[in-house]
N, C-alpha and C positions, 0 to 999 in steps of 0.2 A: 428377693426373686429377681434371676437373670434369666431372660426369655432369649437372649443371643445366643447364636453356635460358638463354640470355641474353635480353636485353629484347628484343634484334632479333629473335631466333630465335622469340619468342613471338609477334612481330609479323607475320614471316613466316607461323608456323603458319595465324595468325588470315584472314591474306589468301589462302592457300590453301583453308581449310575455306569461307570466302565465295564462291568460285569455283567450288568444287565443288559447293556447294550448289546456285549459282544455273546449273549445266551440265547435270550429272547428272541424266538424265530418271528421274522418278518410277517410274515401271514396270520400269527397269531395277533400281534401287535395291531395289524392292519382291520383285524377284526374285530378288537376290542374299541379301537379309535372311532370305528364307524358304526360301532352297534350292531356288527352282523352277528349270524347265530355261532354261537360256539358249541363244538360239539366235545362227547364223554373226551375221546381220545386228544383234543386242544385242552383240557382242566386237564386232566391226568399227565400229559406231558411236561406242561409247564413243572406239575408238581413232581414229577420225578427230574427233572434237570435241578430244581432246588434239594430235591433231596439227594442227588449226587454229591450236591457242592456243600451238606447237610446245613441248609437253610431253609427246608421247609417247618423245622421245629425253630424258627427264627426266635421265638419268645422264650424256648427252653433254656434251662441250663447246663453249663458243659456235663453235670453229671448224668444226665440223662441222655446225651449224645449231641447237643443244643450247643450253639456258640457262644451259649453265656454273656449275649450285649445287656449292657443296661437298657433303661428306659428310651434314653435319646437316640441310642444308635439303632433301636428297634423302631422308632418313630420315623428316621430317617430311611432305614430298608423300606418300610411299606410305603411312605412318599415317593420314594424313587421307583419302584415298582408300577406304582399307580400312573405315575406319568408318565413312562416308558409305554403305558398300552399293555400290562402284562394282566393277565386274567386274576381275578379275586378269586385267591385261592379258596377253595370249597374249606369251610372251617371245623367242621363237624369231626374231625379227626384230630390235627394238629393245633387248633384254637380253642377246641370246645370238653374232648373227652379225654385229649391226652393229660392236661393240667388236672382233671380228677382221678385219672389212674396214677399220675407222680403223686399225689396228696394222700389220699386214701386208697391206693389198689395195694396187694402184696408184692414184695420182691418177685416171686413167681409170677404176676400179673405184669409187670413193669416188663420182665423179661421176654414175655412170651407177646405182649402187643404192642409197645413203643416201638420198635425197630422197623415194623412193616407200615408205621404211621409215617415216621421220620422220612421212610425213602421215597413215600407215596405209592407204593403199590398197592396197599390197601385202602378201597373207598369205604368209609363210615357215613349211617345214615344216623339222623337223631329221630328217636322215637318218644317224642312227650306229648304233644297236643291231640285230643280224642274229641269223637262229636260231643259236644256240649261240655267238654272240660279242655278250653283253650287259656284265657286270661284266668276262669278257675282251674288252675292246673290241678291244684288239691283234690279235684273230686274225680278225679280218673279213677276209672274201673276197670281197667285191663289188669288181670288177677291173674297171680303167679303161687300154685300151691305145691308146698315141698312133698314130694313121694320119693323116698329113699334118697338116693345119689343126685336127685336132679329136682329141678323146678318145672311143673306143668304151667304152659301161660297160653292164655285164652282171652280175646279181646279184640280190638282196634285202635289204632292209630292213624290220624289224618296229616293233611298237609304234610307231609313228608316230602321236605325239598331234595328231589333228584333220587329219592328211593329205588328209583328204577336200576341204578347203577351199585347200589349198595352190596355190599359183602360182609359188611358186617352192622349192626345198629346196636345202639346203648340206649335203655329203656327204662323209663320209671314203669313200674308194675307195684300194684297192690299184694301187698302179703299177710297184712291185719287189717281188720275192722272196729278193732279195740281203740277207745280215746280219740284224740282229734285226727281229722282225716290224714294230717299230715306227719302222723307219727306212726303209720303203719303201709310207706313207700319205701321200696326198694329198688334197688341199681342195679340193672343187669347188664349184661355185654352178649348180644345174641349173634350167632352166625346165620345170616340169610339165606344161609342154602340148607338149613334144616328141615325136616319135612314139616309140613304144618303152615307154614309162612307162605300169605298170598299179596303180591303186589298190583293194586290195579293202578294205573296212571290216572288223574285227572286232566281232561284239556281244557287248558285256559283261553279266553279270548284270542290269544295272538296266537293260538293252534300248537301250542307248545304244552310239553307235558311235565312240567316243572315241580310240580307236586303229586303226591300219591297217596292213595290208602294202603294201610297194610295190615293183612287180616294174619291172628295166631290162631292156631286151632290145635287145641292138645301139641303144641310146640315144647320138646325137650330141652332144658337148657343146663349141663351141668352146673352143681352148685359151687364148683370152682371160678364160675362165670358171675360170681355175686361181686360186687365192689365192696368193701367195708364189711357193716354189720348189717343184717337185717332189721327191716323197718326203719333204719337211719338214712334213707335213700334221699330224702327229701332235705339234709343237711349238705349232701353232695350235690344236689339240683342247683341248692343257691350258689355255691362255689362256680360251678359251670354258667350259672345263668348272668354271672357279674361279667365273666369274658364276652359271653355273647354279646351283653346291652352295649358295651365297650365297642365290638368290633361291627355294631350296626351301625354306628354314628359314623366311620368310615371318611373321617375329613378329607382323605387322599383322593379318594374317588368323586367326591366332590369338586375338588378343585380343577381337576382332569376336565368333568362332567361341564363345569362354567366354561372353561375354553371352548367345548362343543357346543356349548350354548350359543356362545360368541358367533365361533364359525357359521353356524345356520341362521341365526340372524340375520349376518353381512349376507349370504347367499341369498336370502328371501327379501333382503330391501328392506327390514325393517328396524335394521341396526340405528339407522338415522334418523327414526322415529323418538323425539325425546323422552315419552310416557314411558315406550317401552325400554330404552335404555335406562329411565328412572328402576324400571322394574328388576333388571340386571344388576343394576347399582347396589340397590336393597339387597339382592342374596347375595351380591359379593362379600357386602360388610356382615351378612349373617354367618358365610363361609369363614371369615377372617376373624371372627369373635370365637367361634367354636374352635378353632385351631387356637388361638391364644388360651380359650379354659383348656385344650388338651395340653397345650406346653405349660400352661401353670401346677398341670399334674407333674408331669414330667420333671419340671423343676423340683418340685417339692420330692418327688421319689430321687432324684440326683442327688437332692443335698441329703438324703437320709431322714425329711420330716415325713410325718404323718400326714397324707393329702385327706380331703375330707372325701369320702366316697361319693361319688359322684357319676357313677357309671347311669344310672337314671336318666342326669340331666344331660349326658352325652346322648342317650340312645334318642330322650326327648327332640332336642333339638338337630341330631342327625338327622332324626327319619322326617320330619318336617320338611327340612333341608332338600331330601332328595325328592320327595314329593313335589315341590317347588321347581328344581330346576328340570323335572319331567315335564310338568305343566306349561313353565315358558318353552321349552323346547317344541311341544305342539301347537301351542300358539303363534310362535315365530314360522312354522312350517304350513300352518293352515291346511288347506285340504292334502297336502304332498305328506301330512303326519297320517295319512290313513293305510295308503296302498304298504301291504306286506306280502310281497310274494317269494316263499320259500326257493324257488329255483332259479330267481334272478339273483336272491343272495347268496344262494351257494355258489353260483357262476361268478361271484363278484362283480356282478352288474349293477350300478348304481342309477342308471337311467344317461340319457344325453337330453333332458329336456329342463327347464327351468325348474330349479327345486333339484338337480340332478342327485347333488352331495344327501339327501334327503328321501330320494325318490321310493327305496324300497324297505328305510331303515323303520322298525317298527315304533316310530314315538308314539302314537295313541295307545296301543297295546303295551308299552313302558309305562306311560303313565297312568294306565288303569292299575298294573301290575304293582306298581311301587304304592298302591294305596293300603298294602298290607302294612309297609313298613310300621305305621304308628299304632299297629295292634300286634304284633308279633315280637317276642321277644321280652312280654308284658307289655301290655297296651298301654299308651301314654297317660291314660286316666288313673290310671293305676301305679305309674312310675309316679306322677304329681302327688300323686298322696303319699308315696314312700319318702320322696323327697321334702316335703309338709313336716313328716313327721319326722324327719331328721334332724330338720331346722329348726322347727316351732317345739318339739317334743310332744 
């Protein structure tokens, strides 16, 4: 196993770094580095910049319009974007539903949906969780009944991230009650402009509406929007969740946020506290360990070996690291972790008093928000069971 990058890979990294530096808007980068509010336009602007270059689908094979990069190149691209302060690409289109369409969709569906995802023009949302059906996703109740040449969908999805911006949504729906719960689920692509769809934002502690409820009231969905076979949606969902769990780990963002934690600690005068610096050191060790785990997987893929399916491990450790760095930032800032003034942040004002760097950054709100990371994408308790079954049988 070789965890060192080759000269060719280092050259590739430099090319990515140069391009990102030249094309990432400074205003957006500044917002990311300082945890300021990103608007819909900010996020989609960066997506369209990547799309124009052909890199929004950076993990796609060439046959579907992607760059055809290997695992190492994809990792280096993600790392350089994160360290430069690029917004995290909204994953629901290019990272989650696109691989499902590529693997299980018809040629017509691929031709119809993939170009809009690759260009960043179409905003996708995910319709999985429901009230009472989160970690136990197989218990979902949103129903789709086949009527003539369409399905009629009724039910509710919740915790739909950025669903207020969604133009299309991919949903798991129940099409049969026979057999095991997993065997009666189908995978539908739904135009969110269809009559009968209502999106209700859920306001969080920081005042943002990051998540939503989505209601379906006799929504008509054409049969051609069914991915694969009816009642086989659970198989497609598992394919997608492997991508989601790996994405949640996000070691590159953790490396960027570690540097931000150090800046905050120095600004607030706690970096010289040996006990606090020990906590930063332990976090850094965990991030390096997570990166080594990612690189082991990449090394195995590069050499053509079958790497252990460790999406669950990556998700567990990555989500715990996110919670830890957000906690340490809040502890470092003390009282300055609480203020969160929208008008001040929108104006780019971080204050001119001690603690200026974090005066209006939503550190406490971010801490509470990231408590969800060990729950969504399959709770960490469930992931530990899956890992145990994989290793112990």
